MILUM-992709 format. One line per 4 residues: their letters; for each residue x, y, z of C-alpha. Coordinates in steps of 0.25 Angstrom, whole numbers. Example, Ala and Ser with C-alpha at 12.3 -4.5 7.8 and 13.67 -1.06 7.14 Angstrom:
residues 2
as = 49:-18:31 | 55:-4:29
end
This chain:
residues 209
msle = 113:22:-17 | 112:10:-26 | 121:-1:-26 | 125:2:-41
lill = 129:16:-37 | 137:11:-25 | 145:1:-34 | 148:13:-43
iiga = 154:21:-32 | 162:9:-26 | 167:6:-40 | 171:21:-42
ilvl = 178:21:-28 | 186:8:-31 | 191:14:-45 | 195:27:-38
lsil = 203:20:-28 | 210:11:-38 | 214:23:-46 | 218:31:-34
ggik = 226:19:-28 | 233:18:-41 | 237:32:-41 | 242:33:-27
lssn = 247:19:-23 | 261:13:-28 | 259:2:-38 | 260:-12:-33
tstt = 254:-25:-38 | 244:-27:-26 | 240:-12:-25 | 238:-12:-40
yvlv = 229:-24:-40 | 221:-19:-29 | 219:-6:-36 | 216:-12:-49
slgv = 206:-21:-42 | 199:-9:-36 | 198:-3:-49 | 192:-15:-56
igis = 182:-17:-45 | 178:-2:-45 | 176:-2:-61 | 168:-15:-60
lisy = 159:-9:-49 | 157:4:-57 | 154:-4:-70 | 144:-13:-62
ggft = 138:-2:-54 | 137:8:-65 | 130:-2:-75 | 120:-7:-64
ygll = 117:8:-60 | 115:12:-74 | 105:0:-76 | 97:3:-64
nqmg = 97:18:-66 | 93:20:-81 | 83:30:-84 | 70:24:-83
hmey = 63:21:-96 | 52:30:-101 | 39:26:-97 | 30:22:-109
vvtg = 17:29:-109 | 6:31:-119 | -2:44:-123 | -17:44:-125
akle = -27:52:-133 | -26:67:-131 | -36:78:-129 | -35:90:-138
veyp = -30:102:-130 | -37:115:-130 | -28:127:-129 | -26:135:-121
vqrv = -26:124:-110 | -36:129:-99 | -34:117:-89 | -25:105:-85
qvis = -31:93:-92 | -27:79:-97 | -27:78:-112 | -22:63:-113
pven = -27:53:-111 | -41:57:-113 | -54:54:-107 | -58:39:-107
ervg = -45:35:-115 | -40:21:-113 | -25:22:-108 | -13:14:-106
crvl = -5:11:-93 | 4:23:-95 | -2:36:-101 | 4:49:-103
tmgv = -7:59:-98 | -6:73:-104 | -13:86:-102 | -12:101:-103
ypeg = -12:112:-93 | -15:127:-94 | -4:138:-95 | 1:142:-81
hekd = -3:129:-74 | 7:126:-63 | 2:115:-55 | 6:100:-56
iwvl = -3:91:-65 | -5:77:-60 | -13:65:-66 | -20:56:-56
lrps = -26:42:-61 | -38:36:-53 | -40:22:-57 | -52:13:-53
ddmf = -47:13:-38 | -50:28:-37 | -36:31:-32 | -28:42:-38
ypqs = -14:40:-44 | -6:52:-47 | 3:50:-60 | 17:55:-62
dhtn = 29:55:-71 | 43:57:-66 | 40:71:-61 | 27:66:-54
tsfk = 18:78:-59 | 14:78:-73 | 24:84:-83 | 19:98:-87
rnge = 25:107:-99 | 19:117:-109 | 5:115:-105 | 5:100:-105
wqvi = 7:89:-94 | 8:74:-94 | 11:63:-85 | 12:48:-86
trfg = -1:41:-81 | 0:26:-77 | -12:17:-76 | -12:4:-68
gsqd = -26:-1:-69 | -34:-11:-77 | -38:-11:-92 | -50:-2:-94
elyd = -49:4:-80 | -54:18:-79 | -44:29:-74 | -47:43:-70
lfvf = -36:52:-74 | -35:65:-66 | -27:77:-68 | -24:86:-56
eade = -16:98:-54 | -8:99:-41 | -1:110:-33 | 13:107:-27
aasq = 7:100:-15 | -2:91:-22 | 9:87:-33 | 18:84:-22
ffsd = 8:75:-16 | 6:67:-29 | 21:66:-31 | 23:61:-16
tide = 12:51:-18 | 18:45:-31 | 32:44:-24 | 26:37:-12
wksn = 19:27:-21 | 31:24:-30 | 40:22:-17 | 30:13:-11
lfyp = 26:6:-24 | 12:8:-20 | 2:16:-27 | -11:17:-19
gltd = -17:29:-26 | -23:42:-20 | -37:44:-15 | -45:56:-19
eelp = -43:61:-5 | -28:60:-5 | -27:69:-17 | -21:82:-13
atav = -31:94:-13 | -22:103:-22 | -22:93:-33 | -34:97:-42
evdh = -40:88:-53 | -40:96:-66 | -44:84:-76 | -49:70:-76
iqvf = -51:60:-87 | -54:45:-87 | -46:34:-94 | -46:19:-96
laen = -35:9:-96 | -33:3:-109 | -25:-9:-103 | -22:-16:-90
crgv = -11:-7:-82 | -11:-15:-69 | 3:-18:-65 | 10:-10:-76
f = 16:0:-66
end
């Protein structure tokens, strides 16, 4: 429980005590002064705690991303594939990667980036897996390399176990503030590569995240 929330609770208790004391106790100068003081302190704590808590817990700002070129989609869609960015495109530090999937597809879709260190980095939004709806999927991909660096962008479809592995990995990295990447041997066997393109960084993205 945060300090701001504790101040809110204490303030509410003091105000409540002040109100109940005023109702139950006979009025005299000393008692009234104490009750009024408790009420003032309580209101002050509520005001400060509420203001501070509100500042610290505002909804996070929407992450700015760009979209790249898009492939023309042939319908009906026959396979999971990435349609943006496109092969050999120069991309920014944050890109909205988009794709399509065939009707009836039920597995999770993951994008993994592989920069020049040959490690894999699963990408996620707030839900970890790529967002899927009406035959289309998308996920924010974040690049952290140098200008002109080559990146392999892989698209995997994953069953529940593989998807949980990627989610747990991301949570662990965030908790430790350390992102070591995954080796090819560490990738779960039930995560199956379904598409792969290469892109280049249009700018220096080191230290951006």
